[in-house]
Structure formats: C-alpha cells, structure tokens
LOVO-349243 format. One record per residue: x, y, z of N, C-alpha, C in turn; residue in one letter. Coordinates in steps of 0.05 Angstrom, whole numbers, padded with zeros to 5 digits, always signed. Example, Ala and Ser with C-alpha at 12.3 -4.5 7.8 and 13.67 -1.06 7.14 Angstrom:
2
+00264-00114+00156+00246-00090+00156+00264-00066+00156A/+00257-00045+00142+00273-00021+00143+00258+00001+00157S/
end
This chain:
365
-02011+00338-00921-01999+00319-00902-01992+00335-00876M/-02003+00326-00853-01998+00340-00827-01968+00339-00820P/-01958+00358-00806-01930+00358-00798-01926+00335-00777P/-01902+00324-00775-01897+00303-00756-01896+00313-00728P/-01902+00296-00708-01902+00305-00680-01874+00312-00671P/-01872+00329-00651-01847+00338-00641-01835+00315-00626L/-01808+00320-00621-01794+00300-00603-01805+00300-00576A/-01802+00278-00561-01812+00276-00534-01797+00295-00516L/-01809+00304-00495-01797+00324-00477-01771+00315-00463P/-01754+00334-00457-01730+00330-00442-01713+00307-00453L/-01705+00288-00438-01688+00267-00448-01702+00243-00459T/-01729+00244-00460-01744+00221-00469-01741+00220-00500L/-01739+00195-00510-01737+00191-00539-01748+00163-00546Q/-01762+00160-00567-01772+00134-00576-01749+00116-00584R/-01749+00092-00576-01729+00073-00582-01725+00068-00612A/-01749+00068-00627-01747+00062-00655-01739+00085-00672E/-01737+00109-00661-01730+00132-00676-01700+00136-00677E/-01687+00139-00701-01659+00145-00701-01651+00171-00689P/-01630+00172-00675-01620+00197-00662-01608+00216-00682R/-01618+00240-00682-01607+00260-00700-01580+00269-00690A/-01565+00282-00707-01539+00292-00700-01540+00312-00678K/-01525+00308-00658-01528+00325-00634-01513+00351-00636G/-01517+00369-00617-01504+00394-00616-01474+00390-00608A/-01457+00406-00619-01428+00404-00613-01421+00413-00585S/-01397+00407-00577-01388+00418-00550-01388+00448-00549F/-01378+00460-00569-01378+00489-00568-01405+00501-00568T/-01423+00491-00584-01451+00500-00584-01463+00497-00556S/-01458+00474-00543-01469+00470-00516-01457+00490-00497S/-01433+00496-00498-01419+00516-00481-01433+00543-00484V/-01437+00551-00508-01448+00578-00513-01478+00578-00504F/-01492+00556-00507-01521+00555-00499-01521+00558-00468N/-01503+00542-00454-01505+00545-00424-01495+00572-00415L/-01476+00584-00427-01467+00610-00420-01489+00631-00424M/-01503+00628-00446-01526+00646-00452-01547+00642-00431N/-01551+00618-00422-01571+00613-00402-01563+00627-00375A/-01537+00627-00371-01526+00638-00346-01528+00669-00347I/-01517+00680-00368-01511+00709-00367-01536+00726-00377M/-01545+00721-00402-01567+00737-00411-01561+00767-00410G/-01580+00782-00400-01576+00811-00397-01568+00818-00368S/-01563+00798-00352-01559+00803-00324-01534+00819-00318G/-01515+00819-00337-01490+00834-00332-01494+00863-00326I/-01518+00874-00334-01523+00902-00329-01526+00909-00299L/-01534+00890-00283-01538+00895-00255-01515+00890-00236G/-01492+00882-00247-01469+00873-00230-01458+00896-00214L/-01454+00918-00226-01441+00941-00212-01459+00952-00190A/-01486+00951-00194-01503+00960-00172-01501+00942-00148Y/-01500+00916-00152-01498+00897-00130-01471+00901-00115A/-01450+00905-00131-01424+00909-00118-01424+00936-00102M/-01438+00956-00111-01440+00981-00096-01452+00978-00070A/-01471+00958-00067-01486+00955-00043-01473+00934-00024N/-01459+00914-00035-01450+00893-00018-01421+00886-00023T/-01408+00894-00047-01382+00887-00052-01380+00861-00066G/-01401+00848-00073-01399+00823-00088-01416+00825-00113I/-01414+00804-00130-01425+00806-00157-01453+00795-00158V/-01470+00808-00174-01497+00798-00178-01506+00804-00206A/-01529+00794-00214-01539+00797-00242-01568+00805-00243M/-01579+00806-00266-01605+00816-00269-01623+00798-00284S/-01644+00809-00297-01665+00794-00311-01664+00798-00341S/-01685+00790-00355-01684+00789-00384-01702+00810-00397Y/-01728+00802-00399-01745+00819-00415-01750+00847-00403M/-01747+00849-00376-01749+00876-00365-01729+00896-00378F/-01707+00886-00385-01684+00902-00398-01695+00913-00425I/-01710+00896-00440-01721+00906-00465-01739+00930-00461L/-01755+00928-00440-01774+00950-00436-01760+00976-00427K/-01739+00975-00411-01725+00998-00402-01704+01009-00422T/-01690+00990-00435-01666+00998-00450-01674+01005-00479E/-01693+00991-00492-01699+00996-00519-01708+01026-00525L/-01726+01037-00509-01733+01066-00515-01708+01084-00511P/-01691+01078-00491-01667+01095-00487-01648+01092-00511A/-01646+01067-00522-01628+01062-00543-01637+01078-00569A/-01664+01077-00573-01675+01092-00596-01672+01122-00592I/-01678+01132-00568-01676+01160-00562-01647+01171-00565A/-01628+01154-00560-01600+01162-00563-01592+01168-00592S/-01606+01157-00611-01601+01161-00639-01617+01185-00650F/-01636+01194-00635-01652+01216-00644-01642+01243-00632L/-01648+01264-00645-01641+01291-00635-01662+01299-00614S/-01655+01316-00594-01673+01322-00574-01699+01335-00583P/-01697+01348-00608-01721+01361-00619-01741+01340-00629E/-01730+01318-00640-01748+01298-00652-01759+01278-00632T/-01745+01274-00609-01754+01255-00590-01778+01265-00575S/-01796+01246-00568-01821+01254-00555-01836+01231-00547G/-01862+01232-00551-01880+01210-00543-01889+01193-00565G/-01871+01188-00585-01876+01169-00608-01879+01141-00597A/-01893+01124-00614-01897+01097-00605-01872+01081-00603W/-01851+01088-00619-01826+01073-00618-01808+01081-00594Y/-01819+01100-00578-01804+01108-00553-01819+01097-00529E/-01839+01082-00532-01855+01070-00510-01845+01042-00505D/-01835+01038-00481-01822+01012-00474-01841+00989-00477G/-01866+00992-00468-01885+00970-00468-01892+00962-00496K/-01896+00982-00514-01902+00976-00541-01880+00962-00556T/-01855+00971-00550-01832+00960-00563-01827+00931-00553L/-01833+00927-00527-01829+00900-00515-01849+00880-00530L/-01874+00888-00533-01892+00870-00547-01884+00865-00576I/-01875+00887-00590-01866+00884-00618-01842+00866-00621L/-01822+00869-00604-01798+00853-00606-01803+00824-00598M/-01822+00820-00579-01829+00792-00571-01842+00778-00594T/-01860+00791-00607-01874+00779-00629-01856+00774-00653V/-01838+00794-00660-01824+00793-00685-01797+00777-00682C/-01785+00777-00659-01758+00765-00655-01759+00741-00636V/-01770+00746-00612-01768+00724-00591-01786+00700-00599V/-01810+00706-00609-01829+00684-00614-01819+00666-00637L/-01808+00675-00659-01799+00656-00679-01776+00638-00668P/-01757+00650-00652-01736+00633-00641-01747+00614-00620L/-01765+00623-00604-01777+00605-00584-01792+00582-00596A/-01802+00585-00620-01818+00563-00633-01800+00541-00644L/-01774+00545-00645-01756+00524-00655-01759+00500-00637L/-01760+00475-00649-01765+00451-00633-01742+00440-00617P/-01717+00447-00624-01694+00438-00610-01676+00460-00600K/-01665+00457-00577-01649+00478-00564-01621+00480-00579I/-01613+00458-00592-01587+00458-00606-01587+00479-00628G/-01611+00487-00640-01612+00506-00660-01604+00534-00651F/-01604+00538-00624-01598+00564-00613-01568+00567-00607L/-01552+00548-00614-01523+00550-00608-01510+00573-00623G/-01518+00578-00648-01507+00601-00663-01516+00628-00651Y/-01541+00630-00643-01550+00655-00632-01537+00660-00604T/-01531+00639-00589-01519+00640-00563-01490+00649-00566S/-01477+00641-00588-01449+00650-00592-01449+00680-00598S/-01468+00689-00613-01471+00719-00618-01476+00733-00592L/-01494+00723-00576-01499+00736-00549-01473+00738-00533A/-01457+00717-00533-01432+00718-00519-01414+00741-00528F/-01413+00744-00554-01397+00767-00565-01407+00794-00557L/-01434+00796-00556-01445+00822-00548-01438+00827-00518F/-01439+00807-00501-01433+00811-00472-01403+00816-00470I/-01386+00803-00486-01358+00809-00486-01353+00839-00494L/-01367+00848-00514-01364+00876-00522-01373+00895-00499F/-01394+00888-00485-01403+00905-00462-01381+00907-00442F/-01369+00884-00436-01347+00883-00415-01324+00900-00423T/-01316+00899-00448-01293+00915-00458-01299+00943-00456V/-01323+00952-00463-01331+00980-00462-01331+00991-00434V/-01341+00975-00414-01341+00983-00386-01312+00987-00377V/-01293+00970-00384-01267+00974-00377-01255+01000-00390V/-01259+01004-00415-01249+01027-00429-01260+01053-00418V/-01286+01054-00411-01298+01078-00401-01291+01084-00373K/-01277+01066-00360-01269+01073-00332-01252+01098-00330K/-01235+01102-00349-01216+01125-00349-01228+01149-00362S/-01252+01147-00375-01264+01169-00390-01284+01185-00372A/-01290+01174-00348-01310+01187-00331-01296+01194-00304I/-01298+01220-00297-01286+01227-00271-01301+01214-00247P/-01286+01211-00226-01296+01199-00201-01319+01216-00191C/-01343+01204-00188-01367+01220-00179-01367+01227-00149P/-01348+01216-00135-01347+01222-00106-01332+01247-00100L/-01340+01263-00079-01325+01287-00072-01298+01280-00062P/-01278+01297-00066-01251+01292-00058-01246+01298-00029S/-01230+01283-00016-01221+01288+00012-01245+01288+00030N/-01264+01271+00025-01287+01268+00043-01293+01239+00049V/-01296+01234+00075-01303+01207+00084-01332+01203+00086T/-01342+01185+00070-01371+01179+00069-01378+01155+00086L/-01399+01157+00101-01409+01136+00118-01439+01132+00111T/-01446+01108+00101-01474+01102+00095-01480+01077+00110V/-01499+01079+00129-01506+01055+00145-01535+01048+00143L/-01553+01067+00139-01582+01063+00141-01592+01041+00122N/-01583+01043+00096-01595+01027+00075-01579+01001+00071D/-01558+00996+00086-01539+00975+00081-01553+00947+00082C/-01568+00943+00103-01581+00917+00106-01602+00913+00085V/-01618+00933+00080-01641+00930+00062-01631+00928+00034F/-01610+00942+00025-01600+00940-00001-01586+00913-00005Q/-01571+00904+00015-01557+00879+00014-01576+00855+00011S/-01602+00859+00021-01620+00837+00018-01626+00828-00010A/-01620+00846-00029-01625+00839-00056-01602+00823-00069Y/-01579+00824-00055-01555+00815-00069-01551+00785-00070T/-01555+00771-00048-01552+00742-00049-01573+00729-00066I/-01599+00738-00065-01617+00727-00083-01611+00733-00112P/-01601+00756-00117-01593+00765-00144-01569+00748-00153T/-01550+00744-00135-01528+00726-00142-01539+00697-00149L/-01558+00688-00134-01570+00661-00140-01583+00662-00167A/-01599+00684-00172-01613+00686-00197-01593+00687-00221F/-01571+00698-00216-01551+00703-00238-01540+00677-00250S/-01535+00657-00232-01523+00632-00241-01545+00610-00244F/-01569+00619-00247-01591+00599-00249-01593+00589-00278L/-01577+00569-00284-01578+00557-00311-01586+00528-00309C/-01595+00519-00285-01602+00490-00281-01623+00481-00299H/-01643+00496-00306-01665+00487-00322-01657+00481-00350T/-01635+00493-00359-01625+00489-00387-01607+00465-00390A/-01598+00454-00367-01578+00432-00368-01588+00407-00382V/-01611+00398-00374-01622+00373-00385-01628+00375-00415L/-01641+00397-00424-01644+00399-00453-01618+00401-00468P/-01599+00415-00458-01572+00416-00471-01559+00389-00471I/-01560+00375-00449-01548+00349-00447-01562+00329-00467Y/-01587+00330-00468-01602+00311-00485-01596+00314-00515S/-01588+00338-00523-01583+00343-00551-01553+00345-00558E/-01536+00338-00539-01507+00339-00544-01498+00317-00563M/-01478+00321-00577-01464+00301-00593-01448+00284-00573D/-01453+00257-00574-01440+00239-00556-01443+00248-00527R/-01467+00249-00516-01472+00258-00489-01461+00241-00468P/-01447+00250-00448-01437+00235-00426-01434+00254-00402S/-01433+00243-00378-01430+00259-00354-01404+00276-00353K/-01382+00264-00362-01357+00279-00363-01358+00302-00383K/-01370+00296-00406-01372+00316-00427-01389+00340-00418R/-01411+00334-00405-01429+00354-00395-01415+00370-00373M/-01400+00356-00355-01385+00370-00334-01365+00390-00346Q/-01351+00382-00368-01333+00401-00381-01347+00425-00393N/-01372+00421-00405-01388+00442-00414-01394+00462-00392V/-01403+00450-00369-01409+00466-00345-01386+00483-00336T/-01362+00469-00334-01339+00483-00322-01331+00507-00341N/-01330+00501-00366-01322+00524-00384-01342+00546-00385V/-01368+00540-00385-01389+00560-00386-01388+00577-00361S/-01388+00565-00337-01389+00580-00312-01363+00596-00309I/-01340+00585-00316-01315+00600-00314-01314+00626-00329S/-01322+00622-00355-01322+00646-00373-01342+00667-00364L/-01366+00656-00356-01387+00675-00346-01378+00690-00322S/-01366+00676-00302-01356+00689-00278-01336+00709-00284F/-01317+00704-00302-01296+00722-00309-01307+00749-00321L/-01327+00746-00339-01340+00770-00350-01355+00785-00329L/-01368+00771-00312-01385+00783-00290-01366+00798-00272Y/-01344+00786-00265-01325+00799-00246-01313+00824-00257L/-01303+00823-00282-01291+00846-00294-01311+00870-00297I/-01334+00863-00308-01354+00885-00313-01365+00896-00286S/-01368+00880-00266-01378+00889-00241-01356+00907-00228A/-01331+00898-00227-01310+00913-00215-01306+00939-00227L/-01304+00940-00254-01298+00967-00267-01323+00984-00267F/-01347+00971-00268-01372+00988-00267-01374+01001-00239G/-01367+00986-00218-01368+00998-00191-01347+01019-00188Y/-01323+01013-00197-01301+01033-00194-01305+01059-00211L/-01324+01057-00230-01330+01080-00246-01349+01099-00231T/-01369+01088-00219-01391+01104-00206-01392+01102-00176F/-01380+01081-00165-01381+01077-00135-01411+01076-00127Y/-01417+01092-00105-01445+01090-00094-01465+01104-00113S/-01456+01117-00134-01475+01129-00153-01483+01111-00175H/-01474+01087-00174-01483+01067-00195-01512+01062-00193V/-01525+01060-00217-01553+01053-00218-01557+01023-00218D/-01582+01014-00212-01588+00987-00211-01586+00974-00240S/-01587+00990-00260-01582+00982-00287-01559+00999-00298E/-01536+00986-00302-01510+01001-00306-01512+01021-00329L/-01524+01015-00351-01523+01033-00374-01536+01060-00369L/-01555+01061-00351-01569+01085-00342-01548+01103-00330I/-01529+01092-00315-01509+01109-00302-01492+01124-00320S/-01487+01114-00344-01470+01127-00365-01484+01152-00377Y/-01512+01152-00376-01526+01174-00389-01519+01201-00376D/-01513+01201-00350-01508+01226-00336-01482+01238-00346T/-01462+01222-00351-01435+01232-00357-01430+01231-00387Y/-01441+01211-00402-01436+01207-00430-01462+01203-00444L/-01479+01225-00446-01505+01222-00456-01508+01212-00485P/-01490+01219-00503-01491+01212-00530-01465+01199-00540R/-01452+01184-00524-01427+01171-00531-01433+01148-00550D/-01416+01146-00571-01421+01127-00592-01418+01098-00582V/-01396+01093-00565-01392+01067-00554-01415+01058-00537L/-01425+01077-00520-01446+01070-00502-01472+01065-00517V/-01477+01079-00539-01500+01074-00556-01498+01047-00570M/-01474+01040-00578-01469+01014-00591-01473+00992-00570A/-01465+00996-00546-01468+00976-00524-01497+00971-00519V/-01513+00992-00519-01543+00989-00514-01554+00970-00535R/-01547+00973-00559-01558+00956-00580-01547+00927-00577L/-01521+00925-00570-01510+00898-00565-01524+00883-00543A/-01529+00897-00521-01543+00884-00498-01571+00877-00505I/-01584+00893-00520-01612+00887-00528-01611+00863-00547L/-01593+00860-00564-01592+00836-00581-01585+00812-00564L/-01567+00815-00544-01562+00793-00527-01587+00784-00512A/-01602+00803-00503-01627+00796-00488-01647+00781-00507V/-01651+00791-00531-01668+00779-00550-01660+00750-00556L/-01633+00745-00556-01623+00718-00562-01623+00699-00538L/-01627+00711-00514-01627+00696-00489-01654+00686-00482T/-01675+00703-00487-01702+00696-00478-01711+00669-00489V/-01707+00664-00516-01716+00638-00526-01702+00614-00513P/-01677+00618-00505-01662+00596-00492-01673+00591-00464L/-01680+00612-00449-01692+00607-00423-01721+00598-00425I/-01734+00604-00447-01761+00595-00451-01762+00565-00457H/-01743+00555-00471-01743+00527-00479-01747+00506-00458F/-01731+00507-00435-01736+00488-00414-01763+00492-00400P/-01773+00516-00399-01799+00522-00386-01821+00507-00402A/-01819+00508-00428-01838+00494-00446-01836+00464-00443R/-01811+00454-00441-01806+00426-00438-01818+00415-00411K/-01814+00431-00390-01824+00423-00365-01854+00422-00364A/-01866+00441-00377-01896+00442-00378-01906+00418-00395M/-01891+00410-00415-01898+00388-00431-01897+00361-00415S/-01876+00359-00398-01873+00335-00383-01896+00334-00362V/-01903+00357-00351-01922+00359-00329-01950+00351-00339L/-01957+00360-00363-01985+00356-00372-01987+00333-00392F/-01966+00326-00406-01968+00305-00427-01951+00280-00422C/-01934+00281-00402-01918+00257-00396-01900+00250-00419G/-01899+00225-00425-01882+00216-00447-01895+00212-00474D/-01919+00225-00478-01933+00224-00502-01920+00244-00522R/-01919+00237-00548-01908+00255-00568-01927+00280-00570P/-01914+00303-00576-01929+00328-00576-01935+00337-00604L/-01959+00348-00607-01966+00359-00633-01956+00388-00636S/-01956+00397-00661-01947+00424-00665-01968+00444-00654W/-01993+00436-00652-02013+00454-00641-02006+00460-00612V/-02000+00438-00597-01993+00442-00568-01967+00457-00566Y/-01948+00451-00584-01923+00466-00583-01926+00495-00586H/-01942+00504-00606-01947+00532-00610-01963+00545-00587I/-01983+00531-00577-01999+00541-00556-01984+00545-00530F/-01968+00525-00522-01952+00528-00499-01931+00550-00501S/-01919+00554-00524-01900+00576-00529-01914+00602-00526T/-01937+00606-00538-01951+00631-00536-01960+00637-00508L/-01968+00617-00493-01977+00620-00466-01954+00630-00448L/-01932+00617-00449-01909+00623-00431-01899+00652-00438I/-01896+00658-00465-01886+00684-00471-01905+00706-00463L/-01931+00701-00465-01950+00721-00456-01948+00727-00426T/-01946+00705-00410-01944+00709-00382-01917+00725-00375V/-01895+00716-00387-01870+00730-00381-01871+00759-00390V/-01883+00765-00413-01885+00791-00423-01901+00809-00404M/-01923+00799-00394-01940+00815-00377-01926+00821-00351L/-01911+00801-00340-01895+00807-00316-01874+00828-00321L/-01862+00828-00344-01842+00849-00350-01854+00876-00353A/-01878+00877-00363-01892+00902-00367-01901+00914-00340I/-01910+00897-00322-01922+00906-00298-01901+00912-00275L/-01878+00899-00276-01857+00903-00255-01844+00931-00259V/-01844+00948-00238-01834+00975-00241-01804+00976-00239P/-01791+00959-00224-01763+00961-00219-01750+00934-00221D/-01727+00933-00234-01713+00907-00239-01704+00893-00213I/-01700+00909-00192-01691+00897-00166-01713+00880-00155R/-01739+00886-00161-01760+00869-00150-01759+00842-00163N/-01751+00840-00190-01749+00814-00202-01725+00800-00189V/-01703+00814-00184-01679+00802-00171-01687+00790-00145F/-01698+00806-00128-01702+00798-00100-01723+00776-00097G/-01746+00779-00108-01767+00759-00104-01761+00732-00117V/-01753+00733-00143-01747+00708-00157-01723+00695-00145V/-01702+00713-00138-01678+00701-00127-01682+00690-00100G/-01698+00702-00083-01701+00692-00055-01720+00668-00054S/-01735+00661-00074-01754+00639-00074-01744+00618-00094T/-01749+00622-00120-01743+00601-00139-01713+00595-00141T/-01697+00616-00143-01669+00611-00148-01655+00598-00125S/-01661+00606-00100-01649+00594-00078-01657+00564-00075T/-01682+00558-00082-01692+00530-00082-01676+00513-00102C/-01673+00523-00126-01660+00508-00147-01629+00505-00142L/-01618+00526-00130-01588+00526-00125-01580+00512-00101L/-01595+00515-00079-01588+00505-00053-01605+00484-00040F/-01631+00489-00040-01650+00472-00026-01655+00446-00041V/-01662+00447-00066-01668+00423-00081-01644+00403-00084F/-01620+00414-00092-01597+00396-00093-01592+00382-00068P/-01593+00396-00045-01589+00382-00019-01610+00360-00013G/-01636+00367-00019-01656+00348-00014-01654+00322-00033I/-01648+00328-00058-01644+00306-00077-01621+00288-00070F/-01599+00300-00062-01575+00284-00054-01582+00265-00031Y/-01595+00277-00010-01602+00262+00014-01622+00240+00007L/-01639+00244-00013-01660+00225-00020-01649+00203-00037R/-01629+00209-00055-01620+00189-00074-01592+00176-00066L/-01578+00189-00048-01552+00178-00041-01555+00156-00021S/-01536+00137-00023-01535+00115-00005-01515+00119+00018N/-01504+00145+00019-01485+00150+00040-01500+00153+00067Q/-01487+00146+00090-01499+00152+00116-01501+00181+00121P/-01520+00187+00139-01526+00215+00144-01503+00230+00156L/-01484+00215+00170-01463+00227+00183-01438+00230+00166K/-01439+00221+00141-01417+00223+00123-01412+00252+00115S/-01388+00258+00105-01382+00285+00099-01399+00296+00076L/-01406+00280+00055-01423+00288+00034-01451+00295+00044E/-01462+00278+00062-01488+00283+00071-01491+00307+00089S/-01469+00311+00105-01468+00335+00122-01468+00361+00103V/-01452+00359+00083-01451+00381+00064-01478+00387+00052G/-01492+00366+00045-01519+00369+00033-01538+00382+00053A/-01536+00374+00078-01554+00385+00098-01547+00415+00103V/-01521+00421+00104-01513+00450+00106-01522+00466+00083C/-01522+00456+00058-01530+00469+00034-01560+00475+00036L/-01575+00455+00046-01605+00458+00049-01612+00479+00070L/-01598+00479+00093-01603+00498+00114-01595+00526+00104I/-01572+00528+00091-01564+00555+00081-01584+00566+00062F/-01593+00550+00043-01613+00559+00024-01639+00569+00036G/-01649+00554+00055-01674+00561+00069-01670+00587+00085L/-01647+00589+00098-01641+00614+00114-01639+00639+00097F/-01623+00637+00076-01619+00660+00058-01644+00667+00044V/-01660+00648+00034-01684+00654+00020-01705+00667+00038G/-01709+00657+00061-01730+00667+00079-01721+00696+00089L/-01695+00698+00097-01686+00724+00108-01687+00745+00087L/-01678+00740+00062-01678+00760+00041-01707+00768+00034S/-01725+00747+00032-01753+00754+00025-01766+00771+00045L/-01761+00765+00071-01772+00782+00093-01762+00811+00092C/-01736+00814+00088-01725+00841+00085-01735+00856+00063V/-01739+00842+00040-01750+00855+00015-01777+00864+00021I/-01794+00847+00033-01822+00855+00039-01823+00879+00058V/-01805+00880+00077-01803+00904+00095-01796+00928+00080V/-01777+00925+00060-01769+00947+00045-01791+00958+00028T/-01807+00940+00017-01831+00949+00001-01852+00964+00020W/-01855+00953+00044-01874+00967+00063-01864+00995+00071A/-01839+00999+00074-01828+01024+00082-01826+01044+00058Q/-01824+01033+00034-01822+01050+00011-01842+01041-00010N/-01868+01046-00005-01889+01036-00024-01887+01050-00052P/
end
C-alpha cells in the first residue's frame, strides 16, 4: 500500500481532513527561537568589535569550520594530522547525510519542537561559558596605550547591519509554525514572537558584550576561534564547541522546512504532495546549501551578501511594500509614512552595504 500524500503546503489544508493536534505554545517558542539564533551567536562579538552593535552568523558554514577543530581538540598533537575526520568538507557531507537529512525529511515542523528546545539549551550553555571565561583570559590590549583604528572602520561596518538583519531573519518560519500551532490565533502567535525574540536578543546581547570585552579588537569573526589562542585545550571551550555543533545540526532542518514549503507552493500550488516529491525537494535544497557552505571561504561573506540582499528585503522592504499594498490607510497617515520610511531604509542599507562589500572584495581579492 503506497504511503499517503503529505499535507498541503504552508497554511493550506483540505476541508474534509480532520486537523491533527497542533504544536504547543512552548514548542512554537523554541522553534521560532531556533529559527532566529541557530549558530549565529558565534559571530556576535566580532560585529561588536567593528561597530559596537550585535550581529549574528550562518549555519552550515559553522559545521565546516568548527567540527574539525572540535575533533582536533580531543586529539593529542601527535595523532592529529590529515585524517578524513579532520577535513571540514568531508565532515560536513557526513553530518548532513546522517543527521540533518533525517530531520529535514520530517513532514511537519512541529516535530522539531523537542530538538529546538535542546538547541536553546546549547546556546544558553555557550552564553554562560562566554561570561565565565571573561575573567579567565587577560586583556589582549597593551596597557597605557591609546589605539586609533580608522582605515577599516567603514568597510568592516558594512558587514554589520546586513549581519544584524540576517540574525533576526525568522520570517520564513512564522507561517509553518503558525499553521501547526494548537489553537492558532493572531494574539497567540504574537506572544510566541515576543517571547522568542526577547529571549534571543538577551542571549545575543550577553554573549556579544562579554565576547567583545574578552578580546576587544582581537576578536575573530567566529568567536570560538579566538579562545584557541589563550585556552587551546580548555575543557569548557571544548564542550562548547560540541554544544554549538549540535545546535547547528538541530537548526538546519528548521530553516530548511519553510524553504521546502515555499518551493512546493511555487511549483505545485494547492495540490497534495507525494513522498517522492517531498524527498526530492529535500535532497535538492540540502545539496545546494551544502555546496554553498563548502565553497564559501569566509563566514563574513555569507553575512554581508545574504544580509544586504535577502535579509534586508524580508525585514524592511517587503513589509513596507505589503503594508502599503494591503492597507486601507491614506498615504499621509502615520502608519503609511512609517511603512515608506521602512522601505526607504531597507533599500538604502541594502544597496550601500552591498556596494561596500563588493569594494572590499575588489581591494582584498
């Protein structure tokens, strides 16, 4: 007997089909927080070092860079070398196939609520360790010296606002989470959003502040690399590496889910989906994402380009356009003026940051 077709994409549901028990409020909060944070907490201190504000990072790129370092930290210097389990690209492919793919194949996003709660605990552990290690590392700056750095300010800052936009980019997960909530309503979803963003911002702020105050201008674009110089084989740092990697593994399927749903709506409309299409679309998206993670040399490139284009559109440009198109308010009303300002700000920030990033690439090929 062939397996039944999958549920219709996004919020579409057949009228004759009984509604399954939805995801709880807590599960929805953890899912949205996981969509917001992911592994991005590693890049906070670097953004603060360049601009003084908070920013975040990407997902699968962290697997490629952190997993070999995590394995090497458990090996003695004599045994570490060029083994296959120390190659980031090989490990990325292996973890994608063995861990990410099975979770990404789940038909409903509500199933990921438990894994999202684990990811939240891993991020919380990371934040606590960053705070604790602040007093364990001496200040890397020379004493009684006034430092002035002006040359790279504009170019480094160009990555920050797009990175900030990229960090809170959870919009694509909102509809799937809402459609599978228990007793879905606008007020209930607003409460989920408020709790998720507030907790995420608090963790971001604490880890960014203490990460920056630990290394100042010496902070790396990926915070855990900065600890290797001063605490090369510290037990807590090694444990944090594993925790962050687990958080990343549990975040990627959640980010993948709305991408697959959107592709289903684009190509299949309201038709029910077969398992063959479900598996094919999952494999296609994961393959593209994995290839991008393998080919990108620096995580800041993911920050800047994606943040200055896609993220600014989803955060600033599209909401302003949609409000102006759907609202019945006059153009001179306060709400419409705010939507226009949001639209202009998004276009300005996105174009300016993208231009500066391209110039930076040209000057530093």
